[in-house]
Every structure is written in structure tokens, then in C-alpha cells.
C-alpha positions as CSV (number, residue, x, y, z in Angstrom):
1,Q,113.6,-87.6,-58.0
2,V,111.1,-89.7,-56.0
3,Q,107.5,-88.8,-55.5
4,L,105.7,-90.3,-52.6
5,V,101.9,-90.3,-52.0
6,E,100.3,-91.4,-48.8
7,S,96.7,-92.4,-48.4
8,G,94.5,-94.3,-46.0
9,G,94.2,-91.8,-43.2
10,G,90.9,-91.0,-41.5
11,L,88.9,-90.7,-38.3
12,V,88.7,-93.8,-36.2
13,R,88.0,-94.8,-32.6
14,A,90.5,-95.9,-30.0
15,G,91.3,-99.5,-30.5
16,D,90.6,-99.5,-34.2
17,S,93.0,-100.2,-37.0
18,L,94.2,-98.4,-40.1
19,R,96.5,-99.3,-42.9
20,L,98.4,-96.5,-44.6
21,P,99.9,-97.1,-48.0
22,C,102.6,-94.9,-49.5
23,A,103.0,-95.2,-53.3
24,A,106.4,-94.4,-54.8
25,S,106.9,-93.1,-58.3
26,S,110.5,-94.4,-58.6
27,R,111.3,-97.6,-60.4
28,I,114.3,-97.9,-58.0
29,F,112.0,-97.8,-54.9
30,S,113.6,-101.1,-53.8
31,S,117.0,-99.3,-53.5
32,Y,115.8,-97.1,-50.7
33,Q,115.4,-97.6,-47.0
34,M,112.0,-96.2,-46.1
35,G,110.5,-94.6,-43.0
36,W,107.3,-93.3,-41.5
37,F,107.1,-90.1,-39.4
38,R,104.2,-88.3,-37.8
39,Q,103.6,-84.8,-36.7
40,A,100.9,-83.7,-34.2
41,P,99.8,-80.0,-34.0
42,G,102.4,-77.9,-32.2
43,K,104.9,-80.7,-32.1
44,E,108.0,-81.7,-33.9
45,R,107.9,-84.3,-36.7
46,E,108.8,-87.6,-35.0
47,F,110.1,-90.9,-36.2
48,V,107.7,-93.8,-36.2
49,A,109.2,-96.7,-38.1
50,A,111.8,-97.6,-40.7
51,I,112.4,-100.6,-42.9
52,S,115.5,-101.8,-44.8
53,R,115.8,-102.2,-48.6
54,T,115.1,-105.9,-48.4
55,G,112.4,-105.6,-45.8
56,G,114.3,-107.9,-43.5
57,N,115.0,-105.3,-40.9
58,T,112.6,-103.0,-39.2
59,Y,112.8,-100.5,-36.3
60,Y,110.1,-98.8,-34.3
61,T,109.8,-96.0,-31.8
62,D,109.0,-97.4,-28.4
63,S,105.5,-95.9,-28.3
64,V,104.3,-98.0,-31.3
65,K,106.2,-101.2,-30.8
66,G,103.8,-104.2,-30.8
67,R,101.0,-102.1,-32.3
68,F,102.4,-100.8,-35.7
69,T,103.9,-102.8,-38.5
70,I,105.9,-101.4,-41.3
71,S,106.2,-103.4,-44.6
72,R,107.0,-102.9,-48.2
73,D,105.9,-104.5,-51.5
74,D,108.6,-103.7,-54.1
75,A,106.6,-105.3,-56.8
76,V,104.2,-102.4,-56.6
77,D,106.6,-99.8,-55.2
78,T,104.5,-99.3,-52.1
79,L,105.3,-98.9,-48.4
80,Y,102.8,-99.7,-45.8
81,L,102.1,-98.9,-42.1
82,Q,99.6,-101.2,-40.4
83,M,98.4,-99.5,-37.3
84,D,96.5,-101.6,-34.7
85,R,95.1,-100.8,-31.3
86,L,95.2,-97.1,-32.1
87,K,95.2,-94.6,-29.3
88,P,94.2,-90.9,-29.2
89,E,97.9,-90.0,-28.8
90,D,98.5,-91.5,-32.2
91,S,96.6,-88.7,-33.9
92,A,98.8,-86.8,-36.3
93,V,99.7,-86.3,-39.9
94,Y,101.6,-89.3,-41.1
95,Y,104.4,-89.0,-43.6
96,C,106.4,-91.6,-45.5
97,A,110.0,-90.8,-46.5
98,A,112.8,-92.2,-48.5
99,D,116.4,-92.5,-47.2
100,V,118.6,-92.6,-50.3
101,Q,121.9,-92.8,-48.5
102,F,124.3,-95.8,-48.7
103,G,124.6,-98.2,-45.9
104,S,122.2,-100.4,-43.9
105,I,121.7,-98.5,-40.8
106,L,118.0,-97.7,-40.2
107,R,117.9,-93.9,-39.5
108,T,115.5,-92.1,-37.3
109,A,116.4,-88.5,-37.9
110,K,114.2,-86.7,-40.3
111,E,117.2,-84.9,-41.7
112,D,118.5,-88.2,-43.1
113,Y,115.5,-88.6,-45.4
114,A,115.6,-86.9,-48.7
115,Y,112.1,-87.4,-50.1
116,W,108.8,-86.9,-48.4
117,G,105.1,-87.4,-49.2
118,Q,102.5,-84.8,-48.5
119,G,101.1,-86.6,-45.5
120,T,97.8,-88.2,-44.5
121,Q,95.8,-87.2,-41.4
122,V,95.0,-89.8,-38.8
123,T,92.6,-88.9,-36.0
124,V,91.8,-91.2,-33.2
125,S,88.9,-90.4,-30.9
126,S,88.6,-91.6,-27.4
């Protein structure tokens, strides 16, 4: 069982930055590929970014490429999402998730992620 706790959300202006940490309870955090998803009101939960077990590979949805950076610090069992040049359309609840499946493919479907945090709200005003 893995418990994930996101934090760092808030209300910011367009163009600002936020950094979202996701703390994991598991001592085997380094064994999991990790991802960030987001869900805006009335919309499906969508993939944002994923990172490999080693942190050497990352993948982003097109709308955040060049603005968001996913990273991990296995020494403190924490996943991060650095969000720069935020836009109003980035407003959503952001969730971190753990993919515990074998293999090295970075997955984008929410069904492939077994464990989820409770989410943190990000609101970007224009």
C-alpha cells in the first residue's frame, strides 16, 4: 500500500510559478514510475506528466511541454511538479499517482496507475 500526499497548490496569477510536492509513504517509492494528472470541473482526469523509476526519462502532455517539469527525489520519497508560466487553463485539481506495473514504458492512462493522492487545487487567474 502506498499513500501519496500532494501539497503546494493555491491561487496564482497567469505567468506565475508553483511547485507541487507529492510525499510518498512507501520505502520502495524508488521502485515506482510516477505521474501527475489533473482534473478541471466537468472534465475528465487527464494526464500531465510521468517520470521513470530512475528519473532519467520523462514524458509530458503537449499543452505543458516547456512549462512544466516533473522530477523526483528518492532520498526523501517525494515527487515534484514544477509549473512555470501558468495559464488560466491550467486551473484544476492536481493528483500524483504511482504506477506499480513492471516495465519501463511511461504510461498516460489513469487506469494504469494503482495509487493516488487526494489532490491539490491550483487556480490561475487571468
